[in-house]
OpenMM code with the backbone's topology and positions (N, CA, C; nanometers):
from openmm import Vec3, app, unit

residues = "MET GLN ILE ARG ARG ARG PHE THR ASP GLU PHE LYS LYS ARG VAL VAL GLU GLU VAL LEU SER GLY SER ILE ARG GLN SER ALA ALA ALA ARG GLN HIS SER ILE SER TYR ASN LEU ILE SER ARG TRP LYS ASN ASP TYR ALA MET GLY ARG LEU ASP ASN GLU PRO THR CYS PRO ALA GLY PHE GLU ALA LYS ILE ALA GLN LEU GLU ARG LYS ILE GLY GLN LEU THR MET GLU ASN GLU LEU LEU LYS LYS LEU ALA ARG GLN THR ALA ARG THR GLN SER GLY PRO LEU SER LYS PRO ILE TYR THR ARG SER GLU VAL SER ASP GLY GLY ALA LYS".split()
positions = [
    Vec3(-1.7741, -0.3839, -4.8014),
    Vec3(-1.8210, -0.3986, -4.6665),
    Vec3(-1.8531, -0.5456, -4.6400),
    Vec3(-1.8096, -0.5950, -4.5237),
    Vec3(-1.8266, -0.7356, -4.4913),
    Vec3(-1.9664, -0.7616, -4.4319),
    Vec3(-2.0256, -0.8721, -4.4719),
    Vec3(-2.1572, -0.9096, -4.4219),
    Vec3(-2.1417, -0.9691, -4.2822),
    Vec3(-2.2288, -0.9282, -4.1929),
    Vec3(-2.2257, -0.9776, -4.0550),
    Vec3(-2.2814, -1.1203, -4.0506),
    Vec3(-2.2012, -1.2110, -3.9970),
    Vec3(-2.2444, -1.3505, -3.9873),
    Vec3(-2.3193, -1.3727, -3.8572),
    Vec3(-2.4116, -1.4655, -3.8600),
    Vec3(-2.4873, -1.5034, -3.7407),
    Vec3(-2.4623, -1.6517, -3.7148),
    Vec3(-2.4410, -1.6844, -3.5889),
    Vec3(-2.4145, -1.8220, -3.5511),
    Vec3(-2.5261, -1.8703, -3.4587),
    Vec3(-2.5663, -1.9938, -3.4761),
    Vec3(-2.6715, -2.0493, -3.3922),
    Vec3(-2.6148, -2.0819, -3.2542),
    Vec3(-2.7046, -2.0899, -3.1570),
    Vec3(-2.6633, -2.1277, -3.0222),
    Vec3(-2.6024, -2.2678, -3.0219),
    Vec3(-2.6548, -2.3537, -3.1069),
    Vec3(-2.6032, -2.4906, -3.1182),
    Vec3(-2.4556, -2.4895, -3.1596),
    Vec3(-2.4229, -2.4091, -3.2619),
    Vec3(-2.2857, -2.4004, -3.3103),
    Vec3(-2.1947, -2.3425, -3.2032),
    Vec3(-2.2402, -2.2340, -3.1386),
    Vec3(-2.1604, -2.1713, -3.0335),
    Vec3(-2.1323, -2.2709, -2.9209),
    Vec3(-2.2357, -2.3416, -2.8819),
    Vec3(-2.2230, -2.4392, -2.7735),
    Vec3(-2.1238, -2.5491, -2.8115),
    Vec3(-2.1310, -2.5974, -2.9348),
    Vec3(-2.0406, -2.7034, -2.9803),
    Vec3(-1.8953, -2.6569, -2.9788),
    Vec3(-1.8706, -2.5348, -3.0284),
    Vec3(-1.7343, -2.4812, -3.0312),
    Vec3(-1.6813, -2.4640, -2.8888),
    Vec3(-1.7628, -2.4077, -2.8010),
    Vec3(-1.7202, -2.3851, -2.6622),
    Vec3(-1.6926, -2.5173, -2.5926),
    Vec3(-1.7787, -2.6166, -2.6131),
    Vec3(-1.7574, -2.7460, -2.5486),
    Vec3(-1.6311, -2.8144, -2.5997),
    Vec3(-1.5992, -2.7955, -2.7278),
    Vec3(-1.4731, -2.8492, -2.7812),
    Vec3(-1.3546, -2.7856, -2.7096),
    Vec3(-1.3595, -2.6539, -2.6935),
    Vec3(-1.2496, -2.5812, -2.6296),
    Vec3(-1.2395, -2.6192, -2.4821),
    Vec3(-1.3540, -2.6232, -2.4130),
    Vec3(-1.3525, -2.6536, -2.2699),
    Vec3(-1.3115, -2.7976, -2.2408),
    Vec3(-1.3423, -2.8894, -2.3323),
    Vec3(-1.3043, -3.0288, -2.3112),
    Vec3(-1.1551, -3.0514, -2.3326),
    Vec3(-1.0908, -2.9572, -2.3996),
    Vec3(-0.9473, -2.9689, -2.4239),
    Vec3(-0.9138, -3.0422, -2.5524),
    Vec3(-1.0152, -3.0783, -2.6303),
    Vec3(-0.9884, -3.1496, -2.7553),
    Vec3(-0.9275, -3.0569, -2.8606),
    Vec3(-0.9452, -2.9270, -2.8441),
    Vec3(-0.8874, -2.8300, -2.9368),
    Vec3(-0.8608, -2.7012, -2.8580),
    Vec3(-0.7532, -2.6341, -2.8936),
    Vec3(-0.7220, -2.5082, -2.8263),
    Vec3(-0.8085, -2.3969, -2.8855),
    Vec3(-0.8270, -2.2940, -2.8065),
    Vec3(-0.9143, -2.1849, -2.8492),
    Vec3(-0.8618, -2.1186, -2.9768),
    Vec3(-0.7316, -2.0987, -2.9850),
    Vec3(-0.6753, -2.0347, -3.1050),
    Vec3(-0.6947, -2.1232, -3.2279),
    Vec3(-0.6819, -2.2549, -3.2115),
    Vec3(-0.7021, -2.3463, -3.3245),
    Vec3(-0.8492, -2.3476, -3.3666),
    Vec3(-0.9395, -2.3426, -3.2701),
    Vec3(-1.0827, -2.3388, -3.3015),
    Vec3(-1.1172, -2.2101, -3.3766),
    Vec3(-1.0552, -2.0998, -3.3355),
    Vec3(-1.0786, -1.9726, -3.4028),
    Vec3(-1.0326, -1.9796, -3.5490),
    Vec3(-0.9154, -2.0365, -3.5714),
    Vec3(-0.8658, -2.0500, -3.7089),
    Vec3(-0.9525, -2.1466, -3.7894),
    Vec3(-0.9885, -2.2582, -3.7293),
    Vec3(-1.0657, -2.3615, -3.7985),
    Vec3(-1.2008, -2.3082, -3.8458),
    Vec3(-1.2653, -2.2273, -3.7641),
    Vec3(-1.3987, -2.1774, -3.7973),
    Vec3(-1.3973, -2.0345, -3.8520),
    Vec3(-1.2790, -1.9784, -3.8686),
    Vec3(-1.2621, -1.8422, -3.9208),
    Vec3(-1.3407, -1.7404, -3.8385),
    Vec3(-1.3216, -1.7472, -3.7080),
    Vec3(-1.3847, -1.6522, -3.6182),
    Vec3(-1.2798, -1.5966, -3.5231),
    Vec3(-1.3134, -1.4895, -3.4582),
    Vec3(-1.2209, -1.4213, -3.3684),
    Vec3(-1.1992, -1.5004, -3.2393),
    Vec3(-1.0772, -1.4938, -3.1899),
    Vec3(-1.0422, -1.5545, -3.0614),
    Vec3(-1.1284, -1.4930, -2.9509),
    Vec3(-1.1462, -1.3612, -2.9575),
    Vec3(-1.2271, -1.2908, -2.8574),
    Vec3(-1.3751, -1.3303, -2.8637),
    Vec3(-1.4226, -1.3638, -2.9827),
    Vec3(-1.5608, -1.4068, -2.9969),
    Vec3(-1.5823, -1.5390, -2.9233),
    Vec3(-1.4870, -1.6283, -2.9336),
    Vec3(-1.4968, -1.7547, -2.8598),
    Vec3(-1.4930, -1.7279, -2.7098),
    Vec3(-1.4121, -1.6322, -2.6672),
    Vec3(-1.4078, -1.5959, -2.5252),
    Vec3(-1.5448, -1.5462, -2.4788),
    Vec3(-1.6098, -1.4659, -2.5617),
    Vec3(-1.7430, -1.4155, -2.5280),
    Vec3(-1.8426, -1.5309, -2.5205),
    Vec3(-1.8309, -1.6250, -2.6151),
    Vec3(-1.9192, -1.7409, -2.6137),
    Vec3(-1.8965, -1.8262, -2.4890),
    Vec3(-1.7711, -1.8367, -2.4460),
    Vec3(-1.7410, -1.9125, -2.3243),
    Vec3(-1.8088, -1.8478, -2.2032),
    Vec3(-1.8076, -1.7162, -2.1993),
    Vec3(-1.8753, -1.6440, -2.0915),
    Vec3(-2.0262, -1.6682, -2.0970),
    Vec3(-2.0834, -1.6606, -2.2165),
    Vec3(-2.2265, -1.6875, -2.2330),
    Vec3(-2.2595, -1.8301, -2.1910),
    Vec3(-2.1726, -1.9242, -2.2246),
    Vec3(-2.1921, -2.0642, -2.1873),
    Vec3(-2.1914, -2.0794, -2.0354),
    Vec3(-2.0976, -2.0120, -1.9707),
    Vec3(-2.0881, -2.0197, -1.8246),
    Vec3(-2.2118, -1.9615, -1.7579),
    Vec3(-2.2711, -1.8602, -1.8204),
    Vec3(-2.3907, -1.7967, -1.7648),
    Vec3(-2.5186, -1.8735, -1.8006),
    Vec3(-2.5073, -1.9745, -1.8880),
    Vec3(-2.6238, -2.0540, -1.9264),
    Vec3(-2.7081, -1.9908, -2.0342),
    Vec3(-2.6497, -1.9091, -2.1184),
    Vec3(-2.7243, -1.8382, -2.2239),
    Vec3(-2.7278, -1.9129, -2.3569),
    Vec3(-2.6636, -2.0288, -2.3655),
    Vec3(-2.6593, -2.1023, -2.4915),
    Vec3(-2.7424, -2.2303, -2.4824),
    Vec3(-2.8608, -2.2198, -2.4263),
    Vec3(-2.9498, -2.3346, -2.4070),
    Vec3(-2.8819, -2.4459, -2.3291),
    Vec3(-2.8128, -2.4076, -2.2251),
    Vec3(-2.7448, -2.5034, -2.1389),
    Vec3(-2.7623, -2.4600, -1.9945),
    Vec3(-2.7268, -2.5490, -1.9041),
    Vec3(-2.7309, -2.5138, -1.7625),
    Vec3(-2.6098, -2.4264, -1.7304),
    Vec3(-2.6260, -2.3271, -1.6427),
    Vec3(-2.5130, -2.2415, -1.6058),
    Vec3(-2.4025, -2.3233, -1.5379),
    Vec3(-2.2794, -2.2753, -1.5511),
    Vec3(-2.1665, -2.3454, -1.4900),
    Vec3(-2.0920, -2.2596, -1.3892),
    Vec3(-2.1377, -2.1365, -1.3666),
    Vec3(-2.0713, -2.0490, -1.2709),
    Vec3(-2.1751, -1.9920, -1.1740),
    Vec3(-2.1320, -1.9449, -1.0568),
    Vec3(-2.2269, -1.8906, -0.9590),
    Vec3(-2.3110, -1.7748, -1.0140),
    Vec3(-2.2506, -1.6874, -1.0919),
    Vec3(-2.3261, -1.5756, -1.1488),
    Vec3(-2.4348, -1.6275, -1.2438),
    Vec3(-2.4049, -1.7339, -1.3151),
    Vec3(-2.5036, -1.7941, -1.4045),
    Vec3(-2.6206, -1.8525, -1.3280),
    Vec3(-2.5887, -1.9154, -1.2128),
    Vec3(-2.6951, -1.9701, -1.1295),
    Vec3(-2.7825, -1.8583, -1.0738),
    Vec3(-2.7212, -1.7485, -1.0336),
    Vec3(-2.7968, -1.6344, -0.9813),
    Vec3(-2.8877, -1.5757, -1.0889),
    Vec3(-2.8371, -1.5673, -1.2122),
    Vec3(-2.9177, -1.5156, -1.3229),
    Vec3(-3.0355, -1.6090, -1.3502),
    Vec3(-3.0102, -1.7391, -1.3440),
    Vec3(-3.1162, -1.8383, -1.3670),
    Vec3(-3.2228, -1.8283, -1.2570),
    Vec3(-3.1780, -1.8112, -1.1320),
    Vec3(-3.2714, -1.7959, -1.0196),
    Vec3(-3.3561, -1.6709, -1.0379),
    Vec3(-3.2934, -1.5604, -1.0780),
    Vec3(-3.3674, -1.4359, -1.0999),
    Vec3(-3.4714, -1.4533, -1.2110),
    Vec3(-3.4329, -1.5241, -1.3172),
    Vec3(-3.5252, -1.5494, -1.4270),
    Vec3(-3.6446, -1.6328, -1.3786),
    Vec3(-3.6167, -1.7360, -1.2997),
    Vec3(-3.7243, -1.8209, -1.2485),
    Vec3(-3.8143, -1.7455, -1.1504),
    Vec3(-3.7552, -1.6566, -1.0702),
    Vec3(-3.8358, -1.5759, -0.9780),
    Vec3(-3.9285, -1.4817, -1.0542),
    Vec3(-3.8788, -1.4238, -1.1641),
    Vec3(-3.9653, -1.3389, -1.2474),
    Vec3(-4.0813, -1.4209, -1.3048),
    Vec3(-4.0510, -1.5426, -1.3484),
    Vec3(-4.1542, -1.6302, -1.4039),
    Vec3(-4.2574, -1.6662, -1.2978),
    Vec3(-4.2124, -1.6934, -1.1757),
    Vec3(-4.3043, -1.7234, -1.0654),
    Vec3(-4.3952, -1.6039, -1.0394),
    Vec3(-4.3391, -1.4841, -1.0393),
    Vec3(-4.4187, -1.3632, -1.0188),
    Vec3(-4.5242, -1.3464, -1.1265),
    Vec3(-4.4844, -1.3705, -1.2508),
    Vec3(-4.5777, -1.3587, -1.3626),
    Vec3(-4.6903, -1.4607, -1.3494),
    Vec3(-4.6557, -1.5854, -1.3179),
    Vec3(-4.7566, -1.6897, -1.3044),
    Vec3(-4.8489, -1.6629, -1.1852),
    Vec3(-4.7936, -1.6073, -1.0780),
    Vec3(-4.8748, -1.5731, -0.9612),
    Vec3(-4.9772, -1.4659, -0.9976),
    Vec3(-4.9334, -1.3645, -1.0714),
    Vec3(-5.0259, -1.2589, -1.1134),
    Vec3(-5.1359, -1.3149, -1.2038),
    Vec3(-5.0984, -1.4025, -1.2986),
    Vec3(-5.1978, -1.4632, -1.3865),
    Vec3(-5.2966, -1.5480, -1.3059),
    Vec3(-5.2448, -1.6221, -1.2086),
    Vec3(-5.3289, -1.7066, -1.1246),
    Vec3(-5.4285, -1.6222, -1.0464),
    Vec3(-5.3830, -1.5124, -0.9880),
    Vec3(-5.4723, -1.4238, -0.9128),
    Vec3(-5.5792, -1.3636, -1.0036),
    Vec3(-5.5404, -1.3248, -1.1242),
    Vec3(-5.6361, -1.2690, -1.2197),
    Vec3(-5.7425, -1.3725, -1.2552),
    Vec3(-5.6995, -1.4954, -1.2806),
    Vec3(-5.7949, -1.6003, -1.3150),
    Vec3(-5.8887, -1.6313, -1.1979),
    Vec3(-5.8366, -1.6293, -1.0760),
    Vec3(-5.9209, -1.6508, -0.9583),
    Vec3(-6.0256, -1.5395, -0.9466),
    Vec3(-5.9819, -1.4156, -0.9698),
    Vec3(-6.0723, -1.3017, -0.9610),
    Vec3(-6.1825, -1.3133, -1.0663),
    Vec3(-6.1443, -1.3500, -1.1887),
    Vec3(-6.2433, -1.3662, -1.2947),
    Vec3(-6.3391, -1.4803, -1.2629),
    Vec3(-6.2887, -1.5884, -1.2049),
    Vec3(-6.3745, -1.7015, -1.1686),
    Vec3(-6.4743, -1.6601, -1.0612),
    Vec3(-6.4294, -1.5805, -0.9633),
    Vec3(-6.5202, -1.5330, -0.8580),
    Vec3(-6.6284, -1.4430, -0.9176),
    Vec3(-6.5878, -1.3532, -1.0087),
    Vec3(-6.6848, -1.2638, -1.0711),
    Vec3(-6.7853, -1.3421, -1.1551),
    Vec3(-6.7374, -1.4417, -1.2262),
    Vec3(-6.8257, -1.5238, -1.3088),
    Vec3(-6.9226, -1.6011, -1.2210),
    Vec3(-6.8727, -1.6570, -1.1112),
    Vec3(-6.9595, -1.7319, -1.0195),
    Vec3(-7.0640, -1.6392, -0.9585),
    Vec3(-7.0246, -1.5184, -0.9226),
    Vec3(-7.1162, -1.4213, -0.8642),
    Vec3(-7.2237, -1.3829, -0.9659),
    Vec3(-7.1838, -1.3636, -1.0896),
    Vec3(-7.2777, -1.3260, -1.1952),
    Vec3(-7.3751, -1.4398, -1.2224),
    Vec3(-7.3280, -1.5620, -1.2245),
    Vec3(-7.4145, -1.6756, -1.2551),
    Vec3(-7.5116, -1.7059, -1.1420),
    Vec3(-7.4733, -1.6750, -1.0185),
    Vec3(-7.5638, -1.7017, -0.9069),
    Vec3(-7.6501, -1.5803, -0.8751),
    Vec3(-7.6307, -1.4712, -0.9471),
    Vec3(-7.7063, -1.3486, -0.9235),
    Vec3(-7.8422, -1.3532, -0.9898),
    Vec3(-7.9120, -1.2389, -0.9911),
    Vec3(-8.0486, -1.2330, -1.0437),
    Vec3(-8.0567, -1.2614, -1.1936),
    Vec3(-7.9499, -1.2437, -1.2675),
    Vec3(-7.9566, -1.2648, -1.4115),
    Vec3(-7.9620, -1.4126, -1.4483),
    Vec3(-7.9233, -1.4984, -1.3576),
    Vec3(-7.9223, -1.6400, -1.3913),
    Vec3(-8.0584, -1.7048, -1.3668),
    Vec3(-8.1493, -1.6347, -1.2968),
    Vec3(-8.2819, -1.6898, -1.2712),
    Vec3(-8.3691, -1.6706, -1.3944),
    Vec3(-8.4629, -1.7618, -1.4153),
    Vec3(-8.5500, -1.7456, -1.5319),
    Vec3(-8.6340, -1.6187, -1.5193),
    Vec3(-8.6582, -1.5548, -1.6292),
    Vec3(-8.7341, -1.4304, -1.6297),
    Vec3(-8.8825, -1.4601, -1.6062),
    Vec3(-8.9339, -1.5666, -1.6652),
    Vec3(-9.0747, -1.6023, -1.6517),
    Vec3(-9.0856, -1.7316, -1.5719),
    Vec3(-9.1888, -1.7375, -1.4921),
    Vec3(-9.2163, -1.8633, -1.4246),
    Vec3(-9.3007, -1.9494, -1.5158),
    Vec3(-9.3166, -2.0717, -1.4828),
    Vec3(-9.3884, -2.1672, -1.5674),
    Vec3(-9.5345, -2.1230, -1.5916),
    Vec3(-9.5965, -2.0655, -1.4907),
    Vec3(-9.7378, -2.0271, -1.5033),
    Vec3(-9.7543, -1.9053, -1.5923),
    Vec3(-9.6508, -1.8249, -1.6064),
    Vec3(-9.6607, -1.7032, -1.6870),
    Vec3(-9.6381, -1.7282, -1.8345),
    Vec3(-9.5796, -1.8418, -1.8701),
    Vec3(-9.5483, -1.8702, -2.0099),
    Vec3(-9.6786, -1.9007, -2.0819),
    Vec3(-9.6999, -1.8402, -2.1987),
    Vec3(-9.8241, -1.8608, -2.2745),
    Vec3(-9.8257, -1.9997, -2.3371),
    Vec3(-9.9425, -2.0397, -2.3754),
    Vec3(-9.9604, -2.1710, -2.4391),
    Vec3(-9.9207, -2.1658, -2.5856),
    Vec3(-9.8711, -2.0557, -2.6307),
    Vec3(-9.8275, -2.0444, -2.7686),
    Vec3(-9.9287, -1.9681, -2.8519),
    Vec3(-9.8851, -1.9185, -2.9609),
    Vec3(-9.9729, -1.8475, -3.0515),
    Vec3(-9.9996, -1.7059, -3.0080),
    Vec3(-10.0390, -1.6216, -3.1014),
    Vec3(-10.0687, -1.4835, -3.0711),
    Vec3(-10.2138, -1.4704, -3.0279),
    Vec3(-10.2437, -1.3784, -2.9440),
    Vec3(-10.3798, -1.3587, -2.8959),
    Vec3(-10.4380, -1.2319, -2.9490),
] * unit.nanometer
topology = app.Topology()
chain = topology.addChain("A")
for resn in residues:
    res = topology.addResidue(resn, chain)
    for name in ("N", "CA", "C"):
        topology.addAtom(name, app.Element.getBySymbol(name[0]), res)
């Protein structure tokens, strides 16, 4: 049984950029690196969508990137609202009756047991 190989995004990106630049044909790159021609095709698609730590190069990739950023904005907005709510509650608690001293100066004993 053959062991499944794993390739880093860096390696995939380098191979795809070689093919896209025209410095090497896809079939030659497949032979050179002992990988499937179809695997390089899949990597090219991932590259176009911006999944290999690169900027997208196709409209669908830009749409996916926009959707990802919109999700991040939503998450940050929710965190921001939560932090604001906690800050309001903390401010309310600190300005409430618990923040006032329990004893006034005249009620404090001069020390020692009586």
